[in-house]
TISEKE-328753 format. One record per residue: x, y, z of N, C-alpha, C in turn; residue in one letter. Coordinates in steps of 0.2 Angstrom, whole numbers, plus 5000, padded with zeros to 4 digits. Each point is the difference from the previous one (the first is absolute). Layout:
! TISEKE-328753
XYZXYZXYZa/...
! end
This chain:
! TISEKE-328753
491348905028500049964994499950054994m/500550014995499850034994499549964996p/499450044997499749974996499750054994d/499549974996499950064995499350025002n/499850015006499450015003499850084996t/500550045000499850084998500049994994a/500149954995499850014993499349955000a/499849985003499449965000499450025006v/500150065002499750005007499250014998a/499649965005499449994998499650075001p/499450004997499650074999499850025008e/500050045002499850025006499850085000n/499750025006499850075000500650064999f/500549985003500650054999500350004994c/499849944994500350014993499750054998r/499550035000499450064997500450065003s/500450015004500250065002500650034994w/500150075000500550024996500749965000p/500449994995500749975003500450045002a/499950084998500650045003499850015008d/499450005001499850005007500349945004f/499949944998500149935004500850005001k/500550024995500750015001500150045006l/499850064998500250065005499749985006a/499449975001499849985007500549965004a/500249954996500449955002500850035003a/500250044994500750045002499850055006l/499650035001499750045006500149975007l/499749944999500149965006500749975002v/500249984994500849985002500550075002i/499950054998500350055001499850035007l/499450015002499950025007500349955005v/499849934999500249975005500749995002v/500450014995500650015000500350085003g/499650044999500250075004499849995007w/499549965002499750025006500649975006l/500150035006500449985005499849945004s/500449975004499749945004499650025004p/499950055003499650045005499450014996e/499950004994499450014998499649944997q/500149945004499849934998499350014998w/499550045004499349995000499850034993p/500450054996499850024995500249934995a/500549975001500249954995499449955001t/499849985006499649965000499350024996m/499850055000499450034997500049994993t/500850004996500050014994499949924998l/500349955004499949944999499349974999g/499650045006499249984999499750024993v/500350074998499850034993500249944995v/500649985000500249944995499649955000v/499949965006499549945001499250014998l/499950075000499450014997500050004992f/500650024997500150004995500049944997g/500349945003500049934998499349985000h/499650025006499349985000499650014994a/500250074998499650024994500249974994c/500549984998500449964995499849935002a/499849975003499849935001500649955000g/500550035005500649965001499849935004t/500249954998500049945004500550015007s/499749985004500350015007500849955000l/499849934998500549964998500650024997t/499850044994500450014994500550065004w/499650055004500450065002500549965006m/499849975004500449975006500649974996i/499949954995500549964998500650054996q/499750064997500550044997500350055005r/499750025005500250055006500749955004a/499849945002500449955002500749994996a/499949994994500650004995500450065002a/499850065001500550065001500250015008w/499549975005500150005007500549985003g/500349934998500649985002500650044999v/500150024994500550064998500050055003m/499450045001499950065005500249995008l/499849945003500249995006500850005001l/500249964995500849995001500450074999l/499750044995500250074999500050055008m/499349995001499950045008500349975005a/500449955001500349975004500750025000i/500350004993500650034998500150075003a/499550044997500050085002499950025007l/499649945003499850025008500550035003w/500649954999500650015005500450085000w/499850044994500350064999499650055002s/499349985005499750065003500150005007q/499950065003500049995007499649965005p/500449975005499549945004499450035001s/499950055002499350035003499550014994s/500250014994499550014995500049944995a/500449955001500149944995499349974999a/499749995005499349975000499550034996g/499950065002499650054995500250014993l/500650005000500249994992500049954997w/500049935003499949954997499349994998l/499650025005499249984997499950054995w/500150075001499950054995500349974993s/500549974999500349994994499849944997w/499849955004499649954998499350024997l/499850055004499150024998500250044993l/500550044999500050034994500149964995r/500449955000500349964994499349964998c/499549975007499649974997499350044996g/500050065003499650034996500250014992v/500450024999500350024995500049934994a/500149955003500049944997499349984998v/499650015004499350004999499650054995l/500350055000500050064995500249984992a/500549965000500249974995499749954997g/499849955005499549944998499350024997l/499850065004499350034996500150044993w/500750024999500150014993500049954994l/500349945003500049944997499349984998m/499450015005499449974997499550054997q/500250064999499750064995500350014995v/500649994998500350014995500349954995f/499950014994500349954994500750034999t/500349974997500750004998500150064996v/499549984993500050054996499750075003q/499650015004499650055002500550055004e/500549965004500550035004500650024996l/500249984995500450024995499750064996l/499350004998499850064998500150055004s/499750005007500050055004500850035000t/500449965001500650025000500350054994l/499849974994500150064994499750065002r/499449995001499550075000500450045007r/500349975003500350055007500750024995w/500349984995500550024997500649995004h/500249935003500449975003500649994995l/500649995002500549984994499849944997p/500250004994499849944995500449945003g/500650025002500449935002499649985007l/499950045004499749985007499449944998l/499550034995499549974999500149924997i/500650004995500249934997500249965007v/500350035005500349965005499449975004m/499650045001499449995004499549954997v/499949994992499749954996500549945000s/500650015001500449935000499949975007f/500150045005500049985006499249955001l/499550044997499349965002499949934996l/500350024993500149934997500349945003r/500650025002500749955001499949975008y/499650045003499949975007499649944999l/499749984998499649944999500549954997v/500450014995500449964997500749985005v/500250055004500449995005499849945006l/499350025001499749975005499949924999w/499849994993500049934996500749975001e/500550044997500849975001500149995006e/499950035006500149975006499649945003h/499550004997499749935002500249944996g/500350024994500349934997500749995003r/500450055003500649995005499949965005l/499450035005499849965005499949924999q/499649994995499749944999500749954998r/500450034995500649975000500449975005a/500150055005500349995007499649955004q/499450005000499649955004500249924996l/499950004995500149954994500849965003a/500450055003500749985000500049985009r/499550005003500049985008499950065003g/500050064999500050075004499549995007a/499449944998499550015004500049985007g/500649975001500449975006500450035003s/500350084997500450045003499950025005a/500550025005499850035006499950084999t/499850035005499850085000500550034996r/500650005003500750034998500049974992w/500149954997499949984995499650034994q/499550015004499450024995500250064999r/500250065004500250074999500650004995w/500349955001500650004994499749994994n/499549945000499750004993499650054996l/499850045005499650074998500550044998a/500550015003500650054998500349984993l/500049934999500249964993499650034995e/499349995001499450014996500050074997r/500150045005500150094999500550014996l/500649965001500750014996499849994992g/499849935000499849984993499550044996l/499450025004499550064997500550054998l/500250025004500450074997500550004994l/500349954999500449984995499649984994l/499449975000499549984994499750064999r/499850055005499850074998500350044996s/500750005002500450034996500150004992l/500149915000500049984994499450024996d/499549985001499350024998499950074998r/500250065004500050064998500450014994s/500649975001500450024994499849974994e/499849945000499649984993499450044998r/499650025005499450044998500350074997i/500550025003500150084997500350004995h/500449944997500349994994499449984996r/499649975001499249994995499750064998a/500150055006499550064998500450044996m/500750005001500450054995500049984993l/500049924999500049984994499350014996s/499550035004499350014997499950085000r/500550035001500050084999499850045007g/500149975006499750035007500450055000w/499750065002500450065001500050045006d/499749955005499950045007499450035001g/499549994995499450045002499449965000s/499750005006499349975002499649994994p/499749945000499449984995499649975002r/499350004999499549965002499450024996g/499549945000499450014996499550035006l/499750064999499550045003499449965001e/
! end
């Protein structure tokens, strides 16, 4: 569930570490687990233990971590099952286990980054790394409007429940979820166009700006 945890992360031991080190460490873990082969699953598990230790240092709530990981778990499992059919039958089990393990470690690394970074700190670090200005603007808007989109999704869901969606069958609930996603996409496109026009009217030239 998207939230503004990264923007108001509580003080913890890891927050005092240099911002460049925190971002580089999380990205390194994600890149390494993506590079490891299925046969190297013990190394992936070792990285997972390291990430869990980082969560312990950051004081991450176990309940919070399980809830956020579960939000990704269903999607990852469905993707794994779909990709599983493309693997040779002799190696399918190992590949599925390794793929889920690597994705899980990468998700935990991202959740750790949410716990130890503020939004402003992240954007400042990206600027110091001389990333393209347009990319930094996209990241800032993504972090800002994930919360807005999630709240909009909640309003659409409550509106459907008010119209009797609570008694729908499982197949009907899937159709209602697809309907919500379609409406959310249309409203997001409309919102993005309005925001872009408003920014242009205020003299925005594509350069990222922020208060250091």
